[in-house]
N, C-alpha and C positions, 0 to 999 in steps of 0.2 A: 755549707750543705744543710746543717740543722735548721738554719733560718729559712732556707729555700723550701724545705719540706714543710715547715710550719706555715709558710705563706700559702702553700698549695692546699693544705688540709684545713687551715683555719684562716681564710682570707680576712684581712682587716680593712676598715674604712680607709679611703684614700688619704685623708688628712693625718691619720695615725701612721701610715707608711711614710709620708713625707716628714712627719715629726721625727720619726726614728732616724731617717737618713740625715736630717739636719742635726739631730742630737749627736750622732756619731761624729760628724765633722767638727762640731763645737768641742766635744769632749776630747777629740784627738788633736785639737788646736789647729785643724785645717782651716777653720774660720777663727781669726784671732779675737780675743776679748776686745770689746769696744767697736767691732766692725758693724757697719750698717747692714741690715737684711732687707733688700729692696724687693717688695712683694711682686711687682710686675716682672722683674728680671728672673726671680727664683721660680715664679709660676711658669714662665716660658721654658726655663731650663729643665724643669721636672715634668713638663707637659700636663699641668693641672690647672684648674681654674684658680683665680685669685681668692675665691671664697675658701676653697680647700687649703690654699697656702696660708691664709689668715687664720683659719682654725688650727692648723699645725703650729703656727707661731704662738697661739694662745696656750696650747698645751705646754710648749717650752717655757712660756712665761710663768705658768704655775709651778714649774720645776726650778725656777730661778736662773734659767739659762738665757732668757731673753727678757728685755724690758722695752716698754713703749714710752717714748718721750715726745712731748708736744713739738710739732714742726720738724722732728727728726725721724719719726717712725720707729720701727723696731731695730734694736741694737743687741748684739751679744753682750751680756753683762760682764763687767770686769771682775777679776778675782780680788775681792776686798779682804784684807787680812783678818779682821775680827770676825766677819761673817763666815769666812772659810774655817777659821779655828772653831767657832761654835758649831758649825755644821758637822765637821769631822768628829768632834767630841760626841755629838749626838748620835751620829752613825756608828761610832765605836760602841756606844752603850747598846744600841739596837742590835748590832751584830753579836755582842756578847750574849744577850738574851736569846737571839735566834740560834746560836750555837748550842746553848743549854737545851732548848726545846727540840731542836733537830735531833740531838742524840736520843731523846726520848720518843720522838714521834715519826722520824723519817722511816719510810719503807726501805726495804733492801733494794728495790728498783731505783728509788731516788738516790741512794748512796752509790749505786752502780753508775748512774748518769753523772753524778758529781765526779766520780773517778775518771769517767770518760773525758769530762771537761779538764780535769787536772792533767791527764796524759796529753791532751792537745796543747795545754799551756806549756808543758815541759818540752814538747816537740818544737813549738814556735820559739821558746826560749833558746834552745840549742841552735835554731836557725837564725836567731837574732831578728825575728820578725815581730817588732814591738806592737804594731797595730793588731795583728792576729792574736798575739799573746794577751793583749789587754781585752780584746773582745771576749775571749773565753774566760778570762778572769772575772769579767762582769757576769757572765752566765753562771760561773761557779758561786760567786757570793750571793747573787740573786737566788740561786738554787737552794742554798742553805736557808735563806729566809723563807722561801716557799715551803721547804721541807719542815719548817718549824710548826706549820699547821695553824698559824695565827693570822687571820686575814687583816686584822687591824694593824698588826706589826708590819705585814707585807705592804699595806697601802701607804703607811707613813714612810717606810723605807724607800719605796718607789718615788715618792714626792721629793725626798731629800737627796737621792743618790745622784742626780744629775750634777750638782755642784761638787759632791764628793768625788765623782768619777773624773772630773777634770783635774783635780788635785792628784788623784791616784795615778793618772797617766803621766803626770810630771815625774813621779817617782821612778818611772822606767826610762827617763831620759839620760841617765848616767849609768855607766856599767856597774859601779859600786852599789847603787840603790837597787838596780834591777836584780843583781845577784842576791842581795839580801831578801828581796821580795820572793824569789824562787825558793830560797832556803826556808823561809817562813811558810810558804805554800806547801812544801813537802810535809812539814810538821803538822799543819792544819789537816791535811788529808789523812794522815795516820791517826790523829786524834779522833777524827770523825768516824773512820772505819772501826776504831776500837770503842766508839760511843763513850769516850771519856769526856763527859760533859764539862766538868770544871776546867780541865786542861784545854779543851777546844774553846770555851768561852774566854779564857785568859789569852790564848793565842790570837783569837780574832780581834779582841779589843786592843791588845798591846801592839799587834802588827799595824793596825790602822793608826794608832796614836803616835807610834814611833815614826811612821812614814809621814804623818801629818806635820810633825815638827821639822822634819827634813825638807818637806815641800815648802813650808813657810820660810825656811831659811833660803830657799831658792827665789823668793819673791821680795827682795829688799825694798823694792819701790811700791809694793802693794799698799793700798790705803788701810 
């Protein structure tokens, strides 16, 4: 519902809407790593021109989710172990800084919105709806970054988060990992509401890095 209202009040260019739809499918592993993205087929499927489809793929390429190869066209990038490790470590550092800044700069309205996302995550966790849980988890973490009030930080975060999001979703694929994610989420929300900057920064970074190692352990054949 939040995204629907956003589309009505702030309509986005067609290629950005298509990029978001494809991004979600890639992040949720509905399109597998290494899969070809055939422009003609996808353009017809989404009812858009091939130019809009190509522009959407270019956006995803800048985020590291898509790559263009000679004679093969666009492909979903594979999860490469070292690149994924480096990306998650970087995202962890960015989220640590975002947590510190958000405690100082976030408005009460922004914290209320983040509480709303947290409560929706908890509801979907109880219903075992992994896709919806993850969608609001992304809103929550992006919201903390936005609440930090640092546009450079937010821009870097958006560029890197596509790859990190794919790994984060894998952390919800087993009951044990998902339970841990929800426990950490409760602590993060409480620290944010208390504006406990050091505690929030530590929780955000540790949560991501602990999850990163577990996700890497799930990828024994990753390069």
